[in-house]
N, C-alpha and C positions, 0 to 999 in steps of 0.2 A: 377408588380411580376407576373410571369407565374403561370398558373392554377396549375400545379404540386407542385410549391413552396407553393401556398396557402394551399394546402391539407397537405403538410409536415408540415407547420407552425402549422396548427390546432392540429396535433398529438403532436408535441413538446410542445406548449403552454399547452395543456391538461395535459401532463406529469408534467410540471414545476408546474402548479397550484395544482395539486394532492399532490406534495411534501410539498408545503406550507400549504395546508389544513391539512395533516397529523401532521405537526409541531405544528399548532394551536390547533388541537384536544388533542394532547398528552401533551401540555404545562400545562394543568390543573392537570397533575399527577406529577409535579415536585414541591414537597413540600419544599425540602432542596437540598444542593449541592450533598448529597448522592444520591438522585434521579436523579439530573441534570447530574452527571458525571458517574453513574453506574447503573441507572435504578432500584435501590433498590434490586439488585441481583434477578430479576424475569424474566429472559429470558427462554423461552422454548428451546427444543434441536434443532428444526428446524431452528428458528430465530437465535439461537446462531451460527450454522454451516454457514448458508448462509450469515448472516451479517458479520460474521468474514472474510469469504473469499471475499465477495464483498468490504470490507473495505481494503482488502489486494489488490485486482485486480484494481489498479488504471488506469489512462488513458493510461498506457502502455499496458494493455491487448488489448485493440481495437485500439490503435494508435501505441505505441512503438513496439510491438512484430510484427504486420504485416508489419509496416514500414521497420524494420530490416530485416525481412525475404525476403520481396520484393527486397531489394537492394543487400543482401549479402548471401542469401540462408539459409541453414538449421543449420550449425554447431553451431554458437554461440546461437542461439535461442534454439535449441534442447538441449544442455547441460545446458542451464540456466533453461528451463522448467523442466528437469529431476531433477535437484538439488532442485528447488523450490517444485515440488511435493513431493519429499522425505522429505523435511523439513517440509512441511505441516502435513504430516502423523506423523512424529516423534514429532512434537510440540504438537499435539492433544494427542499422545499416552503418552508422558512422563511428559509434563509440565501442561496441562490443569487441571487435577484433583488436583494435588498437590498445584498448585498456587490458585486454588478456595478454598481449605481448608485453606491454609497458610495465604492468605490475610485476611480472616475473623478472623482467630485466632490471627493475629498480630494487634490487636486493630481495627479490621474492617477497613483496609486500602482501600481506594477507588481510589487510583492512584498508578502507579508503583513506583514513588519516595517515597510515603507514605509507600508502602510495604518494600522498602529497609531500610528506616529509622526506621521503627517499628521492622523489623526483626533483625537489628544489633544494637538496642538501640542508635541511633544516637542522643545523648542528645545535642550536640552542632549544629546540623542541617546541618552539612558540606555536608554530603552525600546527604541529601535531596536537599540542593541548588544546588550541582554540577549536580545531575540527572535532576532537573528541567531545568537548563540552557542548558544542552545537548538537551533535548527535544525541546526546543525553537530553537537552533541553526539549528537542522536538520529537524524539522517540518515545519518551516516557508518556506524555499525554496521548500520543498517537496509539500506543499499546493500550493505554487506559480505555481508549474509545472502543477497542476491540473486546476487552473484558466487559464493558458496559453493554455492548451489543448482546453478548452471551447472556448476561443477566436479564436483559430485556426480553430475550428470546424465550427462556424458560418461565419467567414470569407470565408472560402473556399466553404461553402455551398450557402450563399446568397449574397456574395460580400460585406457584412457589414464590416465597418472599424474594425480593430482588437480590439482597445482599448475599445470602447463602448460595443463591443460584449463580451469581457472578463469581464468587470465590471458588466454588466447586469447579466450574468450567476452566477458571484461571489455573487451578492446581493441575489439570490434565495437561494443559499446554506447557506449564513448568516441567512436568515430569518427563515427557518425551523429548523436550528440547534440551533439558539439562542432561539427560542421559545420552542422547544420540548426536547432539550438536548440529553442525551444518548438514550432514549427510541425512540425518533424521528429518530435519526441516525440509530438505529438498525432496526426499522420497515421499514424506506425508503430503507436501504440497502437491506433487504430481498426482497422487491418489485423490486428493481433496479437489483438484481441477476437474477430475473426471465426475466426481460426485456433484460438483457445482453445476456442471454442464447438464447432467441428468435432471437436476432439480428444477433449473430455469425452463428447460423444454417441456417437462411434464406439467408444471404449475401453469405455464402459459396456455397450453392446450386445454387444461382442465378450466382455467379462468375464463377462456373465450366461450366454452360450452355453457358454464353456469351464467355468464352475461347475456346469452342469447345469440351468440354468433358475432362475427366480425362487423358486419353492417350495423348491428345494434350498438356495439362498442363505439363505432365511429359517430353514429347518431348522438349517443350521449355526450361524447367530447365536443362535438360541434355546437351542442346546446349551452356550453359554457364560453363565455367571452375570453377570446385569446388562447384557448386551451391547445389548439393545433397550430397556432400562429407561431412561426419561428422568430418573428420580430416583436412579439408581445409576450408578457408573462400573466398568467391567470392569478388573481388574488382571491384565495378561497374565503377570505373573511368578508370582503365587500361584494364579492361576485363579479367585479369589474376586472378589466385588464389594464396593465401598465406597459409603456413602451420598453422593449429591449433593444436599444439602439445600437449603432455601429461600433461605438466605443466599448460598450458592455459586451458585445459579441466578441470583439478582438480580445479583450481581457479574459474572457471565459475560455476562448481557444487557447490562451496562454497556459492552461492547464498542462498542455503538451510539453512545455519547456521544463516542467518539473521532473520529467524522467531522466534528464541528463544529471541530476544531482541526488538521485534515490540510492543511499548505501546499500540497502538490501537487495536492489535490483542489479546494481553494479557488481555486487559480489558474485551473482550468478554468472556474469561474463568472465569474471575473473578465474571462475572455478571450472569452466569447461575444459574437457580433456583434449579435444581435438578442435582447433580453431577453423579448420577446413569444413566443418560441418555447421558453422554458424548461419550459413545461408538457409539451411533447412530449419534451423531453430527459429530464424527470423520469420520465415514464411508461416510456420505453425503458430507463433506467438501473435503475429498480427491479425491473422485470420480469426483466431479464437478471441482475442480482445474485442474486436469489432462486433462479432456475433454476440458475445456474452453481454456486452454492454447495451446494445441496441435491444436485446431481448429483455434485459432487465428494465429498460425504459417502457417497453410495451406491456411488461407485467403490471407496472403502475397504472397505465392507462386502462388495461383491462380490469384491474382491481377496482378502479372507480366505477366501472360498468357493472361489476357485481354488487356493488354497494346500491346503485340505481335500481337493480333488479331485486333488491331486498334480501340477498343472500349474505351479505356482510354488513355489519353495522357501519355507519359513517364514522371516519377516522379523523381526528383533529390533531394538528401540531406534530410533535415527535411521535405520536401514536400511529401516524401514517406509515412509519417504517416498519411496522409489523404486518403490513399487507399480506406478505407471503405466509406468515405465521397463521393469520386468520384463514387464508384459502387452504392451507395445510390441514387445519383443524376441520374445516368443512369437508375436504376430501376423505379424512379419516373416519367421518361419521357414515360412510357408505358401506363399508364391509371391513373384515379383517385383513385381507390383502391390500385393500386400499389404505388402510392405517399403516401397514408396514411400509408401503410406498411413501406415505406422508411422513413417516419417521425418517426416511432416506433424504426427502426434501429438507427436512428440518437439519439433518446432519449437513446437508449442502450449505445451509446458512451458517452453521458452526464451521464448516470447512473454510468458507470465505473469510471468516474472522481469525480462525486459528492459523491459516496458512500465512496471514500477514503477521500476526502477533508473534509467532515463533521466530520469524526472520528479523523482526524488529527487536525482540529480546536479545537475540545473538549479536546484532549490530551494536546495541547499547552496551551490552555486557563486554564486548571486545574493546569498546571506547574506554571503559575503566580498567579492565585487567591487562589488556595488551598495550594500549596506547598511553594511559595515565600512569598506572602502577609500574609497568615495566619500561615504557618508552620515556616518559617525562621524569618520573621519580627514580629510574634506573635501579629497581628493585631486581635482584637476581636470585632465583630460586629453581629448584629441580623441576623437570618436566612434570612429575606427579603433582607437585606443589601448584604449579601453574594451572593444571587441570582442575585442581580443588578450588583455586581463587576463581577461574573462569566460571565454574559452576555456581559458587557461592554468590558471585557478582550478579549472575543471571537471576537467581532467586531473589536477591535484594531488590534489583530493579522491578521485578515482577510484583514484589509487596507494595512498592512505592506506587506502581500502576494500579494496583487493587484500591489503595487508599484513594487516588484520584478518581477512580470509577465509581465512588460510592453514591454520586448523584445519578439517579436513573432518568432524569428529565433532560440531559444533555443531548444535542442533535449529533448524531455520528457524522453526517455529511458536513456540517460546519466545523467540527474538530479536525477531520481529516484534510479538509481544504486548507486550513491554517498551517498544520504541520507540513502538507505538501508544498505550500508556498515557501516555508522556511528552508526545507532542503533543496528546492529547486533554485531558490535565489543565493543561498549560501554556497553551495557546491556546484550547481550546474555550470555557470560560466568558467569556473575554475577548471572543471574536468575537461571542457571543450578546448580551453587554452592551454592547458597542460599536455593535451594529446596533439595539438595541431599548431601551436605558435612557439617556436623555440626561443623567442626573446623574452617570454614570460619569465619573471624572476620571483624570488621569495618575497620581496617587498610588494610587487603586484598581486601575488597570491594572497597575502595577509590582508591587503587592502580590499580585495574582492570578497573574501569570506566574511570579514567584519562588516563591511558596508552593506552587503547583500542581506545578512541576517538582520542587522539593525533596521534596515528599511522595511522589512516585512512587519516588524512591530510598529514602526513610525506610520506606515501607511495604513495599517490595520486599525490602530487604535487613535490616531490623530488626524490624518488626512482623509481617510475614507468616510468617516462619520459626516463630514462636511456636506456630502451628497452631491447630486448633480453630476457634472463632468469628472468630478473626483471620485466617484463611486466605482472604481476600478478594481478588480481583483488584485490583491497585493503582490502577487507573484511577478506580474509584468514589470511595474516600475522598479521593483527591487532587483529583478534579473538585469534590466538595463543599467541601473546604478552600479551594480557589481561589474559588469562588463566594461562600463566606462572607467572604473577605478583601476581594474587590472591593467588595461591598456595604458592609461595615463601615467600611473605610477610606475609600471615597468619601464617605459620610455624615459622617465625622469630620473631613474635610478640606475646604477651599474648594471651591465648586462650579466647573464649567467655565466658561470665558469666554463672553461673549454671542455671539462669533463661532462657537464650536464648537457652542453650543446652536441658533443660527440654521442652521447647515449641516445639523445633525441633523434639524431640522424640515423643511427643504427636501427632504431624502432621503425622510423619512417621508411627505411629501405626494405623492411620485411614485407613478404608477400604471403 
C-alpha cells in the first residue's frame, strides 16, 4: 500500500471508529422502543435540521449528482436540485410543526404507519400493515443502494474487491445503528453533515485548480452540445444533445413532492424537543440543502474539466459516480497532509451514504418490529424483548440489503429516484391530507396509499417506456392519482368519527 493510501486509510478508519463509539455511548440511553425509534422526542433544532438533511442526502449527493452532471451536463441535475430545494423548504414550513403536534396527540405515534393508524382509527390494522409493507418494499433497495455506493467507493479507491468492501462498510452502519438507535443515527448524521460540507468545498476548490480555473472549466463545458443548456441534455455516447422539454422539466421538479412522504425525514420532525425552534431548523436545513446540491453539481462539471486537462481518466456510465474518489486520489498524491485531507473527503462520501442508510434501516426495522409484529399481529412482549426484536430485525433487513447490493454496476441515482417516487406517491398525499383535511377518512387513506404505490410501478415499467410525452418521472402521475383517490373515496364513503374530527380540530388550533 502506498504512503498516500496509508494516510487516507488512517482518516477513514478513524471516522468509522468514531461512528461506532457514538453508537455504543448512546446505546445506554435506549430504555424502550420509543427511545430506540424516536429518541424520546428530545432532538435540538440544529441536530434536527442537519440530521434530517443528512439522512435525505444519500450517496447520490456525492456520487449520483456529480456523476450525472459529469456525463450529461446541467439540465436534469439543475431541475432536480431546484425541485428538491423547494420541497425541503415547503416540507419544513407546512408539515414539520403540524406532524410534531399530531403524532404525539395521536396516541404518541413513534412511526409513520403508527401515525396513520392512530389518526384514522385503523381498528383492523389494514392501513398499518399496508404502510409497513410499503416502507419495507422501497427502503430495502434504497438501503442496498447505499451499501453498493460504499462498496464502489472502496473498490475504486484501494482496489479492494467489491463484495468484501461493501459488506465491511455495511457492518459498521449496522453496528452503530443497532447499538444506539435513533439518537445514534441523529447524532452521527449531524457529524456526517459537517464532514460532507467539508468534503464538497475542498474537492471543488481542488478540482477547479486542477482543471485550469473557472474560465477553462466553462470553456470545456461549452464545447459539448447542450452541456450548459437547461432545456437540453447532453448525450455522452453520441456527443449530441436532446431536448429537455417543459413536460420533462415539470416532472423533474416533481422530485420535491417526494419530501412529504419520506418516513426517515418525517421522523426527525416528530422527534424535535421544542416545536418553537422549527423555524431555525427550517432556515438551516434549506440553506444547507441548496448549497450542498449545487456544489455537488459543480463538482461533476469541474470533474469533466479535470478529464479534459488529462488529470483524471475519462469516466463512462456508472463509473462517472466515482469522480470525487478520483479527485481524492489525485489530491492524496501531493503530500501526507493532503492524503489525510483526502481521507476526510472519502469519509464525507461515506457520511452521505451512512447518514441515509442508518435512518432507512431504523424505519424499515420499525415497520416490522413495531408495526407488523406488535401492531398487526398483536405480539405482546417485555420492553427488553422488544429491544432485542428491534435490533435483530434491523440486522435482518441489513442482510437482505447486502444481498441486493451484490451488483456493483447498478446506478445509485436511478435506484434512489425510484424509491423516492415510491415513498412520495404512497405517503406524500396522505400526510398532507391527514394533517390539513379533516374530511379524510380511513377508506380514502387506504385508496391513496395503495393507488399511489401501484401507480409508481405501473408508470415506471409500463407507461414510461412508451417514451415521448409519456416519459415523465413516475412520482408526478402517481402523486396526482393518489391525491385524486383520497379525495374521491373520502367523499363517497362515511365521514370520520366525531372523535377523529375533534382531535383534528384540537391540533389545528395549536400554535
